[in-house]
N, C-alpha and C positions, 0 to 999 in steps of 0.2 A: 720538702713538703710543707714547710712553714712559710707564712707570709705575714707581713706587718705593714701597717700604714698609719701615719699619725692621725690622731683625733684630738685636737686641742681641748684641754679641760683643765680647770684650775687645780693645782696640786693640793689645795685644801679640801676640795670636794671629792673625797675618796671613799664614799659609801654608796652602795647600790642596794636596791630593794631585793630581798631574797625571792627567788622564783617560787611560785606556788607549787608545793610538793605534790599535790593531787594531780595537777595538770602535767607535771613532769612524769609522774608515774603512768598516766594515760598515754603519754607520748613515747614511753619506753626510754626515758632519759633520767639522768641524775645530775644534780648541781653540786659544786664544791667551792670552798674558799680555801686558798692556800696561802698561809702566812709564811713568807720566806725567811723571816728572821728566826722563827722558832721551828720552821719546817713542818708546821702542823697542817694536816689536811682535814677539813670539816666537810662532811657530805650531807646532802638532803636528797629527797626523792628516792629512786629505786636502786640506790647504790648496793644494798645487800643482795637484791635480786640480780642486778647486772653482774656483780662479782661474787656470785654465790659460793664459789669454791675457794675464795680468797679470804683468809682470816681478817677479822676487823682490825687487829693491830697492824697488819700489813698495809691496810688502807689509811692508817692514821698519820703517816708521815710521807713527805715527798720522796725521801731517800729509799724507804722500804718499798714504796709503790714503783719507783723507778727501776728497782732490781728485777721487776717482772717484764719490763718492756722490751720489745723487739722492733726493728733490728738493732737499735742502740738504746741503752738505758739513759742516754743524755738527750733524747729527742725533745723532751719537754723543756729542759733548761736551755738547750741550744736555741729553741724558738724565742725564748725571752731575751737571751743575750743578743741574738741577731736583731731582734726588734729594737732593743735599746741602742744598738750601734747605728741603726738607720733612722730611727724615729725621734730619739732624744727623750727627755723626761715628759711625763704626762700620762694620759690614759691611752693605751695602745692595744688595738685588737690583734688577735692572732688566730690561726686555725692550723691544726696538725692532725696527722693520722699515724697510728702505730698499732703494733700487735701486743697482746698481753697473754702470757701463758701462766696458769696457776701453778703448774708443776712441769717437770721435764717430760712427763708422760701425757700431759693434757694437750688438747688441740689449742691452736692459737685463735683467740678472739680479736677481731679488728675493731679498733675504737676510733671514732671521730670526735675530736675535742675542739670546742670553740670557746674562746674567752677573751678577757681583757686583763691587762696588768696595770697596776698603778705604781707610780714612782714614789720613792721616799725622799727625804730631804736632800740626799746626795744625787738624786736624779736616776738612781738605779731601781730596778723592779723591787717592790716591797711586798705587794699583795696581789694575788691572782684570783679572779672570780671567773668561773666557767661552767660549761655544760658538756657532759660526755654522753655518747650513745653508741651502742654496738652496731656496726655496719658491715657485717660479714657478707651480705649479698652484694653490696657494691664492690667490695674488695675482690670477691670471687669473680664478679663480672669483669673487673679490670684485669685480673689475672688471666681470665680466659681470653680477653682481647689481646693481651700481651703474648700469650701462648700462640694464638692464631697468627699473630704477626711474625712469629719466629719459627713456626713449625708447619710442616706440610699437613693439610687437613685430612688426607687419605691415610697416611702411615703414622702420623703423630711424631715423625722424626723432624730434624732441623730442615727448614726449607733451604733453597739454594743460596739465598743471600746470607743467611746466618751460618751455613756450612762454610762458605768462602771466608766469612769473618773468623770462624773458629780455626780454619786452616791457616790464615794469615797470622793469628796469634800463636798458633803452635809452631810455625816456622820461625817466628821472632824469638820465641822461648828456646827452641832448639839451637838457634844460632847463638843466643846469649850464653847458654849453659853447655854448648858444644856437645849436644846429643844428636841423635838421629831419629827421624820419623819417616813413615811411609804414607803416601797419599794414594788411595786406590779408587778406581772407578769400576764398579760392578755393573755390567750391562747384561740384562736379560736377553737371551738369544731368541729371535723369531717371535717376539711378543705379538707382532702384527697377525701372525697366524691364529693366535688365541682370540684376538679382536674379531677376525673374519669368521672364525668357526663358532664362537660362543657369544660374542658381543663384548662391548667395552666394559659393562658392569662386571663380567666374569674376569676380564683382564685386571680390573681394579682389585678384585678379591685376591688374585694371584700376587699382584704387587704388594698388597698389604701383608699377605702371609709370608712372602719372602723377606720383607723388611723385618718382621718379627723373628724369623729364623736367624738372620744375620745379627740382629741385636742380641740374641741369646748367646752368640758365639764371640762377642766382643769382650775385651778385658775392661776392668774398671779404668776409667780415664780416657778410653777410646771414644770417638764421636762418629755418629752416623747421620747422614742427611740424604734427602732425595734430591739428586742433582738435576734430573730431567725425567721425562715420562717413564723410561725404562732403565734408568741409571741411578745407582746409589753411590754416594761419595763416602769414603771412610778415612778418618784421620787417626792413624795408629801411632801413638807417641812411644818413644824409646823402642823403636822398631828398626832393626838392621835389615839389610838385604836378605840375609838368610832367614830371619824371622818372618819377613814378608812372604817368602815362598811357602813357609809352613802355614801362615795365616791364610794365604790365598787358597790353598788346598782345602782348608777347613771351611771356608766360605763357599767354594765351588761344590763341595760335598753336600753342604746344607741345601743347595738348590737341586743338585743332580740326583741325590740318593733317595729322596722322598717325593712321592706323588703329592700334588697340591689338591686337596678336596675343595670343590666349589659347588654352588647350588645347581650347576648344570652338569656335574660329573667331575671325575678326577682329571687333572691336567698335569702333564709331565713336560718339563723344560730344563734347559741348562742355562748357565751364565758364563760369560767371559770376563776376565779381569785384566785391566792395565794399571800399572803402578809406577811410581817414581819415588826415589829416595831424596829426602830434603833434610838439610839445606845443601847437601853435596851436589845434587843435580838440579835443584830448583831453589832459587833464592827468594822468590815471591810466590804468592798464591796463584797469580795468573800463569806464571811459568810452570808451576806444579800441575795446574789443571790442563794446560796445553800438552804437556809431555805425558801425562797420564792418559789423555785422550788418544795421543799417538800410539802409546803402548796398547791401549784397548783395541784400536783399529788393527794393529799388527796381530794381536791375539785372535781376533775374529777372522782375519784374513788367513791365518795359518790353519785354524780349526776351531769351530764353535766349542765352547766349554773349556777353553784353555786360558793360561795365564802368561802375561808378558811383562817384563820389567824394562823400563826405559833405560837405555844406555847411550852414551855419545856415539855418533856415527859420522865419520868424516865424509863419507861418500854422500850421505843424505844431506848434510849441511852444505856441501859443495853444490849439490843439485839445487838446493833451495836458493843459494846465491845466484846460480845460473837462471833459475826461474824468475827471480826478482829482476835481474838484468834484462832478460828477454822480454818480460812483461813490460818493462819500461820502454824497451826498444819498439815493441809492437804498438803500444799506445802512441809513442812519438811518431812512428812511421805512418800510422793512420792519420794523425793530425797533419803531418807534413806531406801526405800523399805519396809515400814511398812504398806502398803496397802496389805491386804491379803484377802483370800476367805473363806467363810463358805459354807457348802454344806447341802442343805435341800433335803431329799429324796422325790421322787415322785414314787409311787408304782402302780402296776396293781390293779384295784378296785376289781377284783375277787380273784386273787391268793395272793395278797399283795407282790408279788415279785418286787424288785426294777426295775424300768424302766429307770429312769435317775435322775440326781440331778440338782437342781437349785442352781446356784452360786450366793451368796450374798456377797456384799462388806463389809469388816470390816476394822477398822483402829486401830492399836495398838498405844497407847500413851506412852510417856516417862516413866510414873509411872506404867506401866504394865496393865493399864485398856484397855478395848476393846470397841470402839465406834461402834454402829450398823448403818445400812444404813439410818434409819430415822434421825440420828444425823449428817450424813455426806452429803447425796445426796441433800436435800433441800438447805443447805447453799452453797454447791458447784454449784448448778444450779443458785442460785441468784447471786453469785459472779463470774460466768464465769469460774469456775474451773472444771466443770463436764466433759468437753471433755478430760482433762488430766486424770481424774479418769477413764473414760471409756476406754481410750487407755491402761492404766495399767491393768484394769480388763481383757481386751481382751488378752493381753500378758500372763497373768496368766492362763486364761482358755485354751488357745492354748497349753501352756506348760504342763498343767495337762493332756490334751487329748493326747499329744504326749508321755507322760510318762506312760499312763495307757491305753493300747489298749483294746478295748471292752467296755470302759466306755463312756456314753453319758452325756453331760453337757448342761445346758441352761444358758444363761446370759441375763440380762435386759439391755436395752440401753435407754438413755434419749432421749427426743424429738429432741434436737439439733444434736444428733449423726446421725440421719437419713439423714442429709444434710451435714455432715462433710466429706469433700473430703479427709482429712488426715486419718480419720478412715477407709475409703474405701481403701486407698492406703495401710494402715497397715494390714487389714484383707486379702487383695489379696496377699500381699507379704508373709504373714504367711501361708496362704493356699498353696502357691507354695513351700514354704520351708518345709512343712509337709504334703505331699500328703496323702489323705485318711481320714484326721481328720474332714473335712468339713461335711461328712456324719454323724458324731457323735456330731454335734453342732446344738443347737436350739437357735435361737435369738428371744427374747421376746420383742414385741412392745406393749406399753400400748394402750388401746383403744382410748384414747383422742388424741394420735399422729396421728391415721389414719383418723381423722375427717377433719382437715382443708384443706388438699390437697390430695384427693384420688389418683389422677394420679401420683403425686410425690412419694407417699408411694408405689404405685403399682410398679413403677420403682425400688424403693429400694428393695422390696420383690423379684422381678424378678432377680435382680443381685445376691442376696444372694442365691436364689434357683439354679441359674446357677453355683454357686460355689459348690453346693451340700448340703447346710445347709437347715434346716427346719425352718419354721416361726410359731411363736405362738402369738396370741393376748392375752395380759395379762389384768386382771381385767375386763373381758367382763361383761357387764351389768351395769357398773358404768358410762358409757358414752352413746353415741347415735348411735353407729355403728349398721347398720342393717345386717341381714344375706345376703341380696343381696350384700352389700359391701364386706362381708367376702368372698363370692364366687368370686366376681370380683378381690379381692386381691390374691386369691389362697393360703390362709393360710392353714397350716397343723393341727394346734392345737388351740383350744379355751380354755382359762383358766377362769372358771367362778368365778366372784368376790366373795371373802370369806364372804362379808357382807350378801350375800343371802344364803350362804351355812351353816354358823355356827348355824343357828336356824331352819333348816328344820325339825328337830324332833319335834319342838313345834309350828311352824308357818305354817298354811295352805297356806298363800299367798306365802311365800318363797318356799314351796314345789311345788306349781303350776308353779312358775316362773322357778325354776331350772329344773324341769322335762320337761317343754316346750323347754328350751334351749338345753337340751341334745337330745331331740327327733329331733329337727330341725337340729342340728349339724350332727347327725347320718345320716339323710336323704341326707345331702350335702356331706357326706364322710369326715367329719372333726372330728378329735379326740377331746375328752373333758377331761379337768382336773378340779376337784373340789378342791378349796383352802379352808383352815381353817376348815378342818374336825376335829371336837372336840371329837366325841364319836363313839362307834361301831354301835349304832343304825343309825346314819346318814350315816355311811359307807355302811351299808347293804341296806339302801334306794337307795343310789347312784348306788350301784352295780345292784340292781333290775331294775333301770330305764335305765341302759345301759351306765352309765358313764365309761369311759375307765380308768382314773387314778385319784388317790386322793393324797392329801398332807395336812399336818397340824399337830396339836398337837397329834392326835391319832397315827400317823405314826412315828413321831420323829421330834424334833427341829433341827435347823441347827447346824452343828458341824464344828469346825475348822479343824477336822481331814480330811485326804485325803479320798475320797469316795470309792476307789476301794476295800477295805477290805469287804465292804458290799456285794460285788458281790458273795461271797462264803458263809462263815459262817453266816454273818448277814442276808443273804437271807433266810437261813434255819430258823433263829430265828424269822424273821418277818412272815414267813409262819406258823411257830408253833403258833405265837401270834394270827394269824387269825383263826386258828383252835380252839384255846382256847377261 
């Protein structure tokens, strides 16, 4: 807080004119002369008023005055010594700030001191002349700015940056002294419901109240911060795993057992907690945060309002290594054009003549193996790569349609694709570049996609139908879509989930279910496809019930070959197989 800059002046000219006492009084300041050899302090101006609770004898010497200073009694002498080291002999200005407390029970007054010191024959400071003034307002303002930079404005607790800093220091300290700490993430459950029901201002009331409750249940030395919108981070020092379980229940009860009063009425909610023990299971702040978040997700998945402690999991770590490997393989395969299509035939239930082919994604690996969709799609969806895969599949399907006039193909799209603006731009540009192929394209949407937002999916369907494509609902029966919704969506084809089809020859329940679906679809003018048809007996039952198309092991497994050779000689072969 001190500064010094040389101001050349003859060492013989060491007197200054004393400031006008009346002017200093009007400005709320006091002047002093400090003779370092005798340590005598001589004051003018409002010294008695500025330091009214301090005895005159305490103000008379530099040593007795220094005993009242905070944060260090050496702040004034240090400013002079540092100035001498950097500026050399002469007249050197300085400026410092410090606190002064008249007694242990008295509040701190913050002083701004500005002055110059003059060197003696040895070049060291010999006399100081300066002015002091009380500057509590500025210090309070600086303190407030510092607090705002370190604390969350809503709760008054540490903000995320300083919470992470406190966690890093605590882990370093625990590692050095071989102690244990727990880092917890407390997540308020279903806070979005409060936002929707009462408004964000009420949700802020809830967050602030819960922060106070948690704060009241912390031990001395524990630290609390707001990690994100609905999450608090807790650094619990000297906390074992057993201690963490006890503390977690205390925090859960603080949220669960009391209603939160708000201006819009009482609100009841719960919290879930994820924790990790450090440094045993987390050597860094980032590692602790990641693992606490994993534990929190596990707690919420198990049951809202519960607690989970992170523990090593060989299976999870193995799966992550697999995910990393498969992710790298997917990206490389996309770049190297090793994402390809397989074609599974869908035939007329009566004639067994090919109707269209379902395009299934495959990925060729470097060693010549082929990965099927179940090996690719779930990982791609989890890791955010499915949109890239869907874009590539769309390009391949359109290219095949353009190369084979008369062939009809269907492709599956992932849930995220229904709202992917880039996919829409891609299909529209491809349809414009290849007129006429849209009429030979069927887009399959899984039943679960149609559930969350029927209006949004209806818009998706309408845009595709405007292009000329047909729409199929895949895996119908596995979710909760009603036939009323099917009619509202205006789909063209319903694909009955294979889990109900594969055993219709042996299960009366499955027969009743599938037959009912086919009858209702026919009444609504919707075509039906039965998946996973295993044997000829099942195929004949489906034909008799009025099912339009079948696919599965009986008809043929997916092939990497191009589909159009089936349109001629393979059609005759399939027809002959049906007769036999």
